[in-house]
VEXRO-896723 format. One record per residue (C-alpha): residue number from 1; residue in one letter; chain; x, y, z. Coordinates in pm, 1 decimal, m for minus. Example, Ala and Ser with C-alpha at 12.3 -4.5 7.8 and 13.67 -1.06 7.14 Angstrom:
BEGIN
   nr  rest  kette         x         y         z
    1     a      A    1230.0    m450.0     780.0
    2     s      A    1367.0    m106.0     714.0
end
This chain:
BEGIN
   nr  rest  kette         x         y         z
    1     x      A   10016.8   18283.9    6153.9
    2     x      A   10056.9   17904.2    6133.1
    3     x      A   10390.0   17718.5    6166.5
    4     x      A   10435.5   17417.8    5940.5
    5     x      A   10708.5   17172.6    6054.9
    6     x      A   10839.6   16905.7    5822.2
    7     x      A   10865.0   16561.7    5990.8
    8     x      A   11206.8   16407.9    6044.8
    9     x      A   11257.4   16146.5    5769.5
   10     x      A   11570.2   15987.9    5925.9
   11     x      A   11804.6   16125.4    5656.0
   12     x      A   12036.8   16287.3    5916.8
   13     x      A   11883.7   16635.5    5891.5
   14     x      A   11757.2   16734.8    6234.8
   15     x      A   11591.9   17054.3    6114.6
   16     x      A   11403.9   17170.2    5806.8
   17     x      A   11352.9   17542.2    5733.5
   18     x      A   11013.2   17668.7    5831.4
   19     x      A   10789.2   17833.6    5573.9
   20     x      A   10535.0   18100.9    5644.7
   21     x      A   10192.8   17980.3    5535.7
   22     x      A    9900.6   18220.3    5520.1
   23     x      A    9596.7   18153.6    5733.6
   24     x      A    9278.5   18333.5    5827.3
   25     x      A    9329.0   18259.1    6205.0
   26     x      A    9643.5   18443.0    6316.6
   27     x      A    9599.4   18347.0    6685.9
   28     x      A    9618.1   17966.5    6648.4
   29     x      A    9989.7   17915.7    6585.4
   30     x      A   10051.2   17755.9    6928.0
   31     x      A    9778.4   17488.4    6904.5
   32     x      A    9988.9   17238.0    6707.8
   33     x      A   10275.3   17263.4    6956.1
   34     x      A   10045.8   17222.9    7259.1
   35     x      A    9873.7   16919.8    7101.7
   36     x      A   10210.2   16757.7    7024.4
   37     x      A   10324.0   16819.6    7383.9
   38     x      A   10002.7   16666.1    7518.9
   39     x      A   10049.4   16360.7    7294.8
   40     x      A   10409.8   16325.6    7413.1
   41     x      A   10295.9   16359.2    7775.1
   42     x      A   10031.3   16085.8    7730.3
   43     x      A   10284.8   15859.0    7556.3
   44     x      A   10536.9   15914.5    7835.7
   45     x      A   10276.1   15831.6    8102.6
   46     x      A   10183.4   15513.6    7913.3
   47     x      A   10554.3   15417.7    7889.5
   48     x      A   10598.4   15477.6    8263.2
   49     x      A   10297.6   15255.5    8345.7
   50     x      A   10424.5   14980.2    8115.9
   51     x      A   10770.1   15004.0    8274.3
   52     x      A   10620.7   14972.7    8622.9
   53     x      A   10419.7   14663.6    8517.8
   54     x      A   10728.8   14504.4    8361.4
   55     x      A   10931.3   14584.2    8673.1
   56     x      A   10666.6   14417.1    8895.7
   57     x      A   10655.7   14108.3    8671.2
   58     x      A   11035.2   14083.6    8664.9
   59     x      A   11051.6   14113.1    9043.7
   60     x      A   10794.1   13833.3    9084.4
   61     x      A   10979.9   13610.2    8838.6
   62     x      A   11312.5   13671.6    9012.0
   63     x      A   11161.5   13598.4    9355.8
   64     x      A   10999.2   13273.1    9235.1
   65     x      A   11320.9   13164.8    9065.2
   66     x      A   11526.0   13236.3    9378.5
   67     x      A   11281.2   13039.5    9596.5
   68     x      A   11287.4   12743.5    9356.0
   69     x      A   11666.9   12743.4    9348.4
   70     x      A   11682.2   12762.5    9728.4
   71     x      A   11444.3   12466.0    9761.7
   72     x      A   11648.3   12269.4    9507.1
   73     x      A   11969.6   12340.6    9699.0
   74     x      A   11806.6   12225.3   10024.9
   75     x      A   11683.9   11903.3    9860.3
   76     x      A   12032.5   11843.2    9720.0
   77     x      A   12185.8   11890.6   10064.9
   78     x      A   11935.1   11646.0   10217.8
   79     x      A   12008.7   11387.8    9946.9
   80     x      A   12380.9   11436.4   10002.1
   81     x      A   12340.5   11381.9   10379.3
   82     x      A   12133.3   11068.4   10318.1
   83     x      A   12392.8   10933.8   10074.1
   84     x      A   12668.5   11005.1   10328.0
   85     x      A   12473.0   10811.7   10595.1
   86     x      A   12415.7   10518.6   10358.6
   87     x      A   12784.7   10519.9   10268.8
   88     x      A   12875.5   10496.9   10640.5
   89     x      A   12635.5   10205.3   10686.4
   90     x      A   12787.8   10031.8   10386.2
   91     x      A   13134.3   10082.0   10536.8
   92     x      A   13012.8    9909.9   10859.3
   93     x      A   12862.5    9620.4   10664.0
   94     x      A   13185.1    9579.0   10469.2
   95     x      A   13385.3    9570.8   10793.7
   96     x      A   13156.6    9298.4   10933.4
   97     x      A   13183.3    9100.9   10611.5
   98     x      A   13562.3    9132.9   10621.0
   99     x      A   13564.7    8987.9   10974.7
  100     x      A   13332.4    8704.4   10867.3
  101     x      A   13560.0    8628.8   10572.9
  102     x      A   13862.9    8615.6   10800.7
  103     x      A   13678.5    8373.4   11035.5
  104     x      A   13570.8    8164.2   10736.0
  105     x      A   13929.5    8152.1   10609.3
  106     x      A   14050.4    8024.5   10949.6
  107     x      A   13775.8    7760.8   10953.2
  108     x      A   13868.7    7657.3   10600.8
  109     x      A   14233.6    7613.2   10703.5
  110     x      A   14129.1    7400.8   11002.3
  111     x      A   13901.3    7189.8   10781.5
  112     x      A   14180.7    7140.8   10531.1
  113     x      A   14401.4    7007.3   10814.8
  114     x      A   14124.1    6768.1   10920.2
  115     x      A   14081.1    6654.2   10560.0
  116     x      A   14452.4    6578.6   10542.1
  117     x      A   14427.6    6379.5   10867.9
  118     x      A   14123.6    6191.3   10735.2
  119     x      A   14317.8    6100.5   10422.4
  120     x      A   14597.5    5955.6   10644.3
  121     x      A   14338.0    5753.8   10838.1
  122     x      A   14188.5    5630.2   10508.4
  123     x      A   14533.0    5503.9   10410.5
  124     x      A   14565.8    5322.9   10746.7
  125     x      A   14216.6    5171.5   10692.5
  126     x      A   14320.9    5038.0   10354.4
  127     x      A   14633.4    4885.1   10515.9
  128     x      A   14416.6    4715.9   10780.7
  129     x      A   14186.7    4579.3   10511.0
  130     x      A   14482.4    4427.2   10329.2
  131     x      A   14605.6    4269.4   10654.8
  132     x      A   14253.0    4129.7   10713.6
  133     x      A   14253.8    3972.8   10369.5
  134     x      A   14587.1    3807.2   10444.7
  135     x      A   14451.6    3673.9   10774.6
  136     x      A   14146.1    3535.0   10598.3
  137     x      A   14373.5    3358.3   10352.4
  138     x      A   14571.8    3211.9   10639.1
  139     x      A   14246.6    3098.2   10807.1
  140     x      A   14141.3    2926.4   10486.7
  141     x      A   14476.7    2754.8   10458.7
  142     x      A   14450.4    2645.8   10823.5
  143     x      A   14099.9    2512.8   10761.1
  144     x      A   14230.7    2322.6   10462.3
  145     x      A   14501.5    2167.4   10672.8
  146     x      A   14243.5    2087.9   10941.6
  147     x      A   14021.1    1924.5   10679.2
  148     x      A   14312.1    1711.3   10562.7
  149     x      A   14382.4    1620.3   10923.4
  150     x      A   14017.2    1527.4   10981.3
  151     x      A   14032.2    1283.3   10696.3
  152     x      A   14232.6    1059.4   10927.3
  153     x      A   13921.6     948.4   11086.8
  154     x      A   13605.4     862.9   10901.1
  155     x      A   13401.1     916.0   11201.9
  156     x      A   13529.9    1267.7   11240.0
  157     x      A   13461.6    1368.5   10879.7
  158     x      A   13106.8    1462.3   10942.7
  159     x      A   13205.2    1646.4   11253.9
  160     x      A   13487.8    1822.9   11072.1
  161     x      A   13251.5    1907.7   10788.3
  162     x      A   13004.4    2045.8   11035.8
  163     x      A   13287.3    2230.3   11208.3
  164     x      A   13406.1    2352.7   10868.4
  165     x      A   13059.9    2476.2   10787.1
  166     x      A   13024.8    2619.3   11132.3
  167     x      A   13361.0    2783.5   11096.8
  168     x      A   13273.2    2923.6   10759.0
  169     x      A   12940.6    3046.7   10895.6
  170     x      A   13117.0    3184.2   11200.6
  171     x      A   13373.8    3348.2   10974.4
  172     x      A   13102.6    3506.9   10769.3
  173     x      A   12911.2    3603.2   11078.7
  174     x      A   13235.2    3738.4   11234.3
  175     x      A   13286.0    3957.9   10933.2
  176     x      A   12929.1    4084.5   10952.9
  177     x      A   12874.9    4105.7   11326.5
  178     x      A   13038.9    4003.8   11659.4
  179     x      A   12718.3    3833.9   11775.1
  180     x      A   12753.4    3570.9   11504.1
  181     x      A   13102.8    3494.9   11628.0
  182     x      A   12971.9    3430.7   11979.1
  183     x      A   12707.3    3193.6   11839.2
  184     x      A   12973.7    3012.1   11642.8
  185     x      A   13165.1    2968.8   11965.2
  186     x      A   12863.8    2812.6   12126.0
  187     x      A   12818.5    2580.1   11830.0
  188     x      A   13187.2    2489.9   11841.8
  189     x      A   13160.7    2412.2   12215.4
  190     x      A   12855.0    2200.4   12149.6
  191     x      A   13033.5    2024.8   11869.0
  192     x      A   13330.9    1966.5   12097.1
  193     x      A   13107.9    1812.5   12365.0
  194     x      A   12951.2    1591.1   12104.0
  195     x      A   13291.3    1496.4   11973.0
  196     x      A   13439.4    1425.0   12320.3
  197     x      A   13302.8    1079.0   12317.3
  198     x      A   13387.6    1015.4   11954.8
  199     x      A   13721.9    1184.4   11939.4
  200     x      A   13905.8    1091.9   12252.3
  201     x      A   14205.6    1021.1   12044.5
  202     x      A   14205.2    1359.5   11886.2
  203     x      A   14157.5    1563.3   12202.4
  204     x      A   14509.1    1689.4   12203.4
  205     x      A   14503.2    1783.5   11842.5
  206     x      A   14154.7    1933.4   11876.8
  207     x      A   14264.8    2127.7   12185.1
  208     x      A   14556.7    2263.4   11988.4
  209     x      A   14324.1    2355.4   11707.8
  210     x      A   14086.5    2515.2   11951.0
  211     x      A   14364.5    2716.6   12105.2
  212     x      A   14483.0    2825.9   11765.1
  213     x      A   14127.6    2910.4   11669.5
  214     x      A   14083.6    3115.5   11987.1
  215     x      A   14398.8    3307.8   11915.7
  216     x      A   14285.3    3369.4   11558.9
  217     x      A   13940.5    3463.9   11682.3
  218     x      A   14091.6    3711.8   11925.8
  219     x      A   14296.3    3862.3   11646.1
  220     x      A   13985.5    3869.2   11427.8
  221     x      A   13787.8    4044.5   11701.4
  222     x      A   14064.0    4295.4   11746.8
  223     x      A   14082.0    4353.3   11371.9
  224     x      A   13705.0    4390.9   11353.3
  225     x      A   13715.6    4638.2   11638.4
  226     x      A   13992.4    4828.8   11463.1
  227     x      A   13790.3    4807.2   11143.0
  228     x      A   13487.3    4951.8   11315.9
  229     x      A   13697.4    5232.0   11463.6
  230     x      A   13853.2    5302.9   11124.6
  231     x      A   13508.6    5291.6   10962.0
  232     x      A   13377.1    5529.5   11223.8
  233     x      A   13675.0    5760.9   11169.9
  234     x      A   13619.6    5739.1   10793.2
  235     x      A   13252.8    5822.7   10836.6
  236     x      A   13348.2    6111.4   11066.7
  237     x      A   13609.9    6229.3   10816.1
  238     x      A   13354.7    6205.2   10534.8
  239     x      A   13106.7    6397.0   10748.9
  240     x      A   13369.8    6658.5   10822.4
  241     x      A   13457.6    6666.7   10452.5
  242     x      A   13089.4    6716.2   10370.0
  243     x      A   13071.7    6988.3   10635.4
  244     x      A   13389.7    7140.1   10492.9
  245     x      A   13229.2    7129.9   10147.9
  246     x      A   12930.9    7313.5   10291.5
  247     x      A   13164.8    7568.2   10445.1
  248     x      A   13354.1    7596.5   10117.0
  249     x      A   13025.1    7656.4    9936.1
  250     x      A   12934.0    7911.2   10199.8
  251     x      A   13279.6    8070.0   10163.5
  252     x      A   13233.4    8089.0    9785.4
  253     x      A   12889.7    8242.2    9836.2
  254     x      A   13038.6    8490.9   10080.8
  255     x      A   13317.0    8572.1    9834.2
  256     x      A   13058.3    8628.7    9560.8
  257     x      A   12855.3    8843.4    9800.9
  258     x      A   13170.4    9035.7    9893.8
  259     x      A   13240.5    9087.9    9523.5
  260     x      A   12884.1    9207.3    9471.3
  261     x      A   12915.1    9435.3    9772.8
  262     x      A   13242.0    9566.8    9633.2
  263     x      A   13074.3    9639.7    9300.6
  264     x      A   12778.8    9798.6    9482.0
  265     x      A   13022.8   10006.9    9684.1
  266     x      A   13198.5   10118.2    9365.7
  267     x      A   12858.3   10204.3    9214.3
  268     x      A   12762.6   10391.7    9533.0
  269     x      A   13091.5   10582.3    9525.9
  270     x      A   13034.1   10666.3    9157.8
  271     x      A   12679.7   10777.3    9242.4
  272     x      A   12815.1   10984.2    9532.5
  273     x      A   13068.5   11144.4    9298.7
  274     x      A   12791.6   11214.2    9046.0
  275     x      A   12575.1   11361.7    9324.2
  276     x      A   12868.5   11571.0    9442.3
  277     x      A   12928.1   11689.2    9086.4
  278     x      A   12556.6   11765.6    9051.9
  279     x      A   12572.3   11956.5    9380.3
  280     x      A   12868.5   12158.4    9251.1
  281     x      A   12679.0   12230.3    8929.0
  282     x      A   12376.1   12335.6    9131.1
  283     x      A   12598.9   12560.1    9342.2
  284     x      A   12744.2   12714.9    9026.4
  285     x      A   12393.8   12757.0    8884.2
  286     x      A   12281.3   12917.0    9210.2
  287     x      A   12580.0   13153.7    9193.5
  288     x      A   12493.0   13235.9    8830.7
  289     x      A   12131.8   13295.1    8933.7
  290     x      A   12242.9   13520.2    9217.0
  291     x      A   12460.0   13711.7    8969.2
  292     x      A   12166.6   13730.8    8725.2
  293     x      A   11945.9   13854.3    9009.6
  294     x      A   12207.4   14122.3    9085.9
  295     x      A   12215.2   14223.0    8717.4
  296     x      A   11836.8   14229.4    8715.2
  297     x      A   11837.7   14448.4    9026.4
  298     x      A   12085.9   14681.9    8858.8
  299     x      A   11868.8   14693.7    8546.4
  300     x      A   11566.4   14765.0    8762.3
  301     x      A   11761.4   15047.9    8925.3
  302     x      A   11847.2   15181.6    8580.7
  303     x      A   11482.9   15154.7    8477.8
  304     x      A   11380.8   15333.8    8795.7
  305     x      A   11634.7   15609.0    8723.1
  306     x      A   11506.0   15632.4    8363.9
  307     x      A   11147.8   15655.2    8492.2
  308     x      A   11248.6   15929.7    8736.8
  309     x      A   11423.2   16113.9    8456.5
  310     x      A   11118.0   16073.8    8235.7
  311     x      A   10896.7   16209.1    8515.2
  312     x      A   11134.4   16501.5    8562.0
  313     x      A   11132.4   16555.8    8187.5
  314     x      A   10751.6   16556.8    8184.0
  315     x      A   10743.8   16811.8    8465.0
  316     x      A   10991.7   17026.6    8278.3
  317     x      A   10787.6   16982.9    7958.8
  318     x      A   10483.3   17116.5    8141.3
  319     x      A   10680.5   17423.4    8248.4
  320     x      A   10821.3   17461.5    7898.5
  321     x      A   10472.2   17438.1    7749.7
  322     x      A   10357.1   17724.2    7971.2
  323     x      A   10666.0   17923.5    7876.4
  324     x      A   10604.9   17855.0    7505.0
  325     x      A   10241.9   17959.1    7538.0
  326     x      A   10350.3   18285.6    7701.9
  327     x      A   10612.6   18338.6    7431.1
  328     x      A   10355.6   18270.8    7159.4
  329     x      A   10111.4   18516.5    7315.1
  330     x      A   10385.8   18779.1    7339.0
  331     x      A   10485.9   18710.2    6976.0
  332     x      A   10122.0   18740.9    6869.9
  333     x      A   10084.3   19072.8    7052.7
  334     x      A   10414.2   19195.3    6903.1
  335     x      A   10300.2   19102.9    6551.8
  336     x      A    9967.9   19275.0    6604.5
  337     x      A   10145.5   19588.4    6726.4
  338     x      A   10386.7   19569.1    6432.4
  339     x      A   10097.5   19536.6    6188.6
  340     x      A    9927.2   19832.2    6352.1
  341     x      A   10245.1   20043.6    6332.3
  342     x      A   10301.3   19949.1    5968.3
  343     x      A    9943.6   20033.8    5886.2
  344     x      A    9983.0   20368.2    6066.3
  345     x      A   10300.3   20436.4    5867.5
  346     x      A   10124.4   20352.7    5539.0
  347     x      A    9824.9   20569.8    5630.0
  348     x      A   10054.5   20860.9    5721.3
  349     x      A   10247.1   20822.7    5399.0
  350     x      A    9930.0   20808.4    5189.0
  351     x      A    9797.3   21120.4    5363.7
  352     x      A   10110.3   21315.8    5269.1
  353     x      A   10120.9   21166.9    4916.4
  354     x      A    9788.8   21156.4    4739.0
  355     x      A    9930.0   20925.1    4469.6
  356     x      A   10014.5   20603.4    4657.0
  357     x      A   10323.1   20396.6    4587.2
  358     x      A   10162.8   20066.6    4688.5
  359     x      A    9867.4   19920.5    4505.2
  360     x      A    9651.1   19674.5    4691.8
  361     x      A    9561.8   19479.3    4378.0
  362     x      A    9934.2   19445.6    4297.3
  363     x      A   10016.4   19319.8    4646.9
  364     x      A    9739.7   19061.8    4655.1
  365     x      A    9623.1   19110.7    5015.2
  366     x      A    9443.2   19360.4    5232.3
  367     x      A    9651.7   19633.9    5404.8
  368     x      A    9548.2   19520.6    5753.9
  369     x      A    9699.0   19170.6    5713.2
  370     x      A   10028.0   19250.4    5532.8
  371     x      A   10373.7   19365.7    5634.9
  372     x      A   10558.6   19590.5    5387.0
  373     x      A   10936.6   19597.2    5403.8
  374     x      A   11067.7   19895.6    5207.1
  375     x      A   11416.7   19913.6    5066.5
  376     x      A   11575.1   20081.7    4764.1
  377     x      A   11540.8   19862.4    4456.1
  378     x      A   11827.0   19662.9    4310.0
  379     x      A   11863.7   19497.7    3970.8
  380     x      A   11829.9   19156.1    4130.4
  381     x      A   11503.0   19255.2    4297.9
  382     x      A   11320.6   19331.6    3966.7
  383     x      A   11246.0   18966.1    3893.3
  384     x      A   10899.4   18875.9    3761.8
  385     x      A   10635.2   18775.6    4014.2
  386     x      A   10624.6   18406.7    4111.6
  387     x      A   10537.6   18193.5    4413.3
  388     x      A   10837.8   18168.0    4650.0
  389     x      A   10913.9   18100.8    5015.6
  390     x      A   11088.7   18349.3    5242.6
  391     x      A   11437.9   18250.8    5358.6
  392     x      A   11584.9   18360.8    5690.1
  393     x      A   11906.0   18501.5    5548.5
  394     x      A   12226.5   18369.3    5400.7
  395     x      A   12418.7   18081.1    5565.5
  396     x      A   12672.9   18333.0    5695.4
  397     x      A   12398.9   18491.7    5909.5
  398     x      A   12275.7   18148.2    6026.0
  399     x      A   12582.0   17975.9    6175.2
  400     x      A   12373.8   17720.0    6367.8
  401     x      A   12294.2   17535.6    6045.1
  402     x      A   12533.3   17257.7    5942.1
  403     x      A   12709.8   17244.7    5609.5
  404     x      A   12486.4   16970.5    5465.4
  405     x      A   12172.0   17184.4    5522.8
  406     x      A   12209.3   17433.1    5245.6
  407     x      A   11924.2   17663.0    5150.4
  408     x      A   11704.4   17539.3    4867.7
  409     x      A   11739.8   17737.6    4542.1
  410     x      A   11362.1   17781.8    4532.6
  411     x      A   11372.7   17990.2    4855.1
  412     x      A   11436.4   18361.9    4809.0
  413     x      A   11686.7   18516.0    5054.7
  414     x      A   11641.3   18860.2    5206.0
  415     x      A   12001.4   18949.1    5120.7
  416     x      A   11950.6   18850.8    4754.9
  417     x      A   11621.4   19037.1    4715.0
  418     x      A   11614.3   19414.3    4698.6
  419     x      A   11257.1   19480.9    4806.8
  420     x      A   11004.8   19210.8    4895.3
  421     x      A   10659.2   19195.1    5034.5
  422     x      A   10624.9   18943.7    5322.5
  423     x      A   10280.4   18802.5    5265.0
  424     x      A   10097.7   18698.3    5579.6
  425     x      A    9743.7   18716.1    5445.1
  426     x      A    9550.3   18511.0    5194.4
  427     x      A    9718.6   18629.3    4874.5
  428     x      A    9904.1   18368.8    4670.1
  429     x      A   10201.2   18571.5    4535.9
  430     x      A   10491.0   18801.8    4623.2
  431     x      A   10511.8   19129.3    4434.0
  432     x      A   10775.2   19400.2    4395.3
  433     x      A   10647.2   19715.3    4561.3
  434     x      A   10847.0   19969.1    4364.8
  435     x      A   10614.4   20010.8    4069.3
  436     x      A   10607.9   20391.6    4119.5
  437     x      A   10885.6   20659.2    4106.2
  438     x      A   11100.4   20726.0    4414.4
  439     x      A   10967.6   20974.7    4672.6
  440     x      A   11101.7   21328.4    4695.9
  441     x      A   11330.9   21467.9    4971.2
  442     x      A   11030.0   21601.0    5162.6
  443     x      A   10870.9   21257.8    5147.6
  444     x      A   11195.2   21098.6    5263.5
  445     x      A   11210.1   21341.3    5557.1
  446     x      A   10854.0   21255.9    5650.4
  447     x      A   10930.9   20884.4    5622.4
  448     x      A   11226.0   20928.9    5858.8
  449     x      A   10998.0   21098.5    6108.3
  450     x      A   10748.9   20807.5    6077.3
  451     x      A   11029.9   20560.3    6136.0
  452     x      A   11142.4   20748.6    6448.8
  453     x      A   10787.1   20735.2    6576.3
  454     x      A   10775.3   20361.3    6497.4
  455     x      A   11105.7   20310.8    6682.8
  456     x      A   10964.5   20489.8    6988.9
  457     x      A   10659.9   20262.5    6982.4
  458     x      A   10885.9   19957.6    6951.5
  459     x      A   11091.4   20080.1    7250.7
  460     x      A   10771.9   20116.5    7452.7
  461     x      A   10668.7   19767.1    7352.7
  462     x      A   11010.0   19638.7    7468.3
  463     x      A   10959.7   19805.8    7807.8
  464     x      A   10614.6   19651.0    7837.9
  465     x      A   10759.8   19308.2    7763.4
  466     x      A   11028.7   19365.9    8031.6
  467     x      A   10760.1   19453.6    8286.9
  468     x      A   10570.2   19138.7    8195.0
  469     x      A   10885.2   18932.7    8243.4
  470     x      A   10943.7   19094.0    8582.5
  471     x      A   10588.5   19013.4    8692.3
  472     x      A   10627.8   18646.8    8592.8
  473     x      A   10928.0   18535.6    8800.4
  474     x      A   10777.8   18189.5    8854.2
  475     x      A   10752.2   18132.9    8477.7
  476     x      A   11116.6   18238.4    8441.8
  477     x      A   11230.0   17973.9    8694.3
  478     x      A   11020.2   17715.2    8509.0
  479     x      A   11182.5   17816.9    8180.7
  480     x      A   11529.0   17779.0    8339.5
  481     x      A   11437.6   17429.8    8457.1
  482     x      A   11312.9   17350.0    8105.3
  483     x      A   11643.4   17473.0    7960.1
  484     x      A   11831.2   17244.4    8201.2
  485     x      A   11603.4   16956.4    8106.4
  486     x      A   11684.3   17003.1    7736.0
  487     x      A   12055.9   17027.4    7805.6
  488     x      A   12197.9   16732.4    7613.9
  489     x      A   12454.9   16500.5    7767.2
  490     x      A   12817.6   16578.2    7694.9
  491     x      A   13074.5   16317.4    7589.3
  492     x      A   13202.3   16287.8    7946.8
  493     x      A   12851.3   16234.0    8083.7
  494     x      A   12774.2   15984.7    7806.5
  495     x      A   13096.4   15799.2    7893.3
  496     x      A   12995.1   15785.9    8260.6
  497     x      A   12630.3   15695.6    8185.3
  498     x      A   12571.5   15326.4    8147.1
  499     x      A   12385.4   15254.5    7823.3
  500     x      A   12084.4   15020.2    7834.2
  501     x      A   12186.7   14661.7    7749.9
  502     x      A   11851.2   14522.1    7637.6
  503     x      A   11685.4   14613.9    7311.0
  504     x      A   11352.9   14695.5    7477.8
  505     x      A   11517.4   14945.9    7714.6
  506     x      A   11712.8   15092.6    7420.3
  507     x      A   11396.4   15139.2    7213.7
  508     x      A   11215.0   15305.1    7507.0
  509     x      A   11509.0   15538.0    7572.2
  510     x      A   11527.5   15613.9    7199.5
  511     x      A   11156.2   15702.8    7193.1
  512     x      A   11200.0   15936.4    7491.3
  513     x      A   11502.4   16103.1    7329.2
  514     x      A   11310.1   16142.3    7000.2
  515     x      A   11033.8   16319.8    7192.7
  516     x      A   11291.6   16552.7    7353.6
  517     x      A   11455.0   16618.6    7013.3
  518     x      A   11115.3   16698.9    6859.1
  519     x      A   11044.1   16947.6    7137.8
  520     x      A   11387.6   17109.1    7090.0
  521     x      A   11324.6   17135.9    6716.3
  522     x      A   10994.5   17312.9    6787.6
  523     x      A   11176.4   17559.6    7013.2
  524     x      A   11442.3   17605.5    6745.1
  525     x      A   11172.6   17681.1    6487.1
  526     x      A   11029.0   17952.6    6713.3
  527     x      A   11377.3   18099.4    6764.7
  528     x      A   11432.5   18079.2    6388.4
  529     x      A   11119.9   18285.1    6327.6
  530     x      A   11233.3   18535.6    6589.9
  531     x      A   11572.9   18559.6    6423.5
  532     x      A   11404.0   18615.8    6086.3
  533     x      A   11191.9   18895.9    6236.4
  534     x      A   11506.4   19061.9    6376.0
  535     x      A   11679.6   19032.7    6038.4
  536     x      A   11377.1   19187.8    5868.9
  537     x      A   11373.0   19465.5    6128.0
  538     x      A   11743.6   19527.8    6062.3
  539     x      A   11712.2   19513.4    5680.5
  540     x      A   11380.9   19702.0    5637.3
  541     x      A   11539.4   20047.5    5669.4
  542     x      A   11593.1   20272.2    5358.7
  543     x      A   11947.3   20297.5    5231.8
  544     x      A   11991.9   20680.0    5263.8
  545     x      A   12275.4   20781.1    5496.7
  546     x      A   12081.4   21076.0    5640.9
  547     x      A   11798.8   20852.7    5762.1
  548     x      A   12047.5   20594.9    5898.3
  549     x      A   12227.9   20864.1    6095.7
  550     x      A   11894.1   20989.2    6227.7
  551     x      A   11797.6   20655.5    6386.7
  552     x      A   11844.3   20632.8    6764.3
  553     x      A   12148.7   20444.0    6887.8
  554     x      A   11944.1   20275.6    7161.4
  555     x      A   11720.5   20103.5    6905.2
  556     x      A   12019.5   19976.7    6707.3
  557     x      A   12187.1   19842.6    7020.2
  558     x      A   11862.6   19674.8    7133.6
  559     x      A   11816.9   19503.7    6796.4
  560     x      A   12182.0   19391.3    6795.1
  561     x      A   12160.3   19252.8    7150.1
  562     x      A   11833.4   19073.2    7073.6
  563     x      A   11984.2   18924.8    6758.2
  564     x      A   12292.8   18805.9    6949.5
  565     x      A   12081.5   18648.1    7223.2
  566     x      A   11856.0   18471.1    6974.8
  567     x      A   12157.6   18349.9    6775.1
  568     x      A   12326.5   18217.6    7090.1
  569     x      A   12007.7   18037.0    7193.2
  570     x      A   11976.7   17883.5    6846.0
  571     x      A   12339.0   17766.0    6854.4
  572     x      A   12282.0   17611.7    7197.2
  573     x      A   11965.8   17433.4    7081.9
  574     x      A   12142.8   17305.1    6771.1
  575     x      A   12432.5   17171.0    6978.8
  576     x      A   12189.8   16998.8    7216.9
  577     x      A   12003.0   16834.2    6928.1
  578     x      A   12330.5   16719.1    6768.6
  579     x      A   12453.7   16566.7    7097.6
  580     x      A   12120.6   16391.7    7151.9
  581     x      A   12143.6   16248.1    6799.2
  582     x      A   12492.4   16113.5    6879.9
  583     x      A   12360.6   15958.6    7202.9
  584     x      A   12071.1   15797.0    7009.7
  585     x      A   12323.5   15645.1    6768.1
  586     x      A   12492.7   15467.2    7062.7
  587     x      A   12169.9   15298.2    7179.4
  588     x      A   12098.7   14932.9    7073.5
  589     x      A   11864.4   14898.2    6779.3
  590     x      A   11545.1   14698.1    6844.8
end
């Protein structure tokens, strides 16, 4: 028997009804499931390896980024310390320049006082020059009067003229230099000695003139000396003024330098503020990087937890695969025993009734590969032969199916069909088996005895299965772990579980959940087939009350308990698949 599963097309239906497809290899129904589990296991291992590589790369990137940020912070601190040192040095230079400016201001005030004094001395010098001019005028007037007096004597004219010239030369020489004045005195003395003989009459007058000239010469010498002193003071004042001008130029240069230093200080303070702002930004960036590193560490923890869960899931999938293989082998043995019992029942019935009810050419398969379910005919069961699938009962008997998964109208239900032939061989059709008249009371009694014998064989098979389960306690624990692994998260656990934030993590988690959902759907298909077998076993009995009363109560209770257990397991699997679908809907879409 081969199980055909329809792939999930994303339309919201998490399960499609399984159809029974005939095959010539009845022992290969578990190969598709084992291959799918192996593919899922290989995919999960590949995902785990890729996750480990991504985690290593992310750790290396985070470490390199943290080291780079730490080095940048250290360089910023060093630059800040250097700027602080330079700022202190600039403060010292500014203090020294302030002291120099104060000294320069004091010197400028002193020079201004000296300039004012030099201006007063220049005024006094101008006054002296005016007095000298007046004296020179008086000397000229005196010389004129002397010339008029010398005219008295003709003999003295030449001498007076010489004296006049000598006086004029002496006056000019006195103005230029004191040495010339001394020479003029000598010339005057010589002239006087020469004139002693000629001017005995004018000795008194000449003596008076000489005395007057001496007095004037003394005043002239004094004035010249004062003039020299004033000239020297003027030169000194001019020199001091020139020096003051130099100091003023130096003061202006210092003021310009102070202004430049002030501007440089303002620029340095602005640069320091910018550096401080940059340092604050770097500190904020470092804090953001530390926070990002913490988030990355949390994401790595989540990835590690997801990898551990995936590893646990793979281990549980291995146990579940072994459990499914055991269940498939038991189902195969049960089907073989059921086929053997049905064939024994048919052989017994044909031995007691030479004219057979069933015709092999009408059924379309060999007796050793078919299962005949006998039931009294109904008007609905006399439909013409056509190709149909076998349903697993009405929706009332299948409460695990949702409302939007109604049964297709092309699928024939067991409740709607009176008598059907479940074809498991190579025949292409389903055929009504009641083409002959009903059996007699003796035949019905014999059929009841065959059914009791079949029930005893089924009870023995149930005991054998219980002994096998007792001998495989390790497989039972593995199956329990697999059931826990497929237990879907509840709403409370999904509220507590932190969903992946990145799209890559969401897609990986979605792929893992899809693999789990596919495995659960495979298990649900197996349980669905088991439920269909139990429904067939419950509905394959004849409708006579005498035969129903003759059946053992133990067999009825066993079938009812098995049906309830299978139904409960199917409901649990359906709830798990539905919850996993809801959890997948919450994940971010890649």
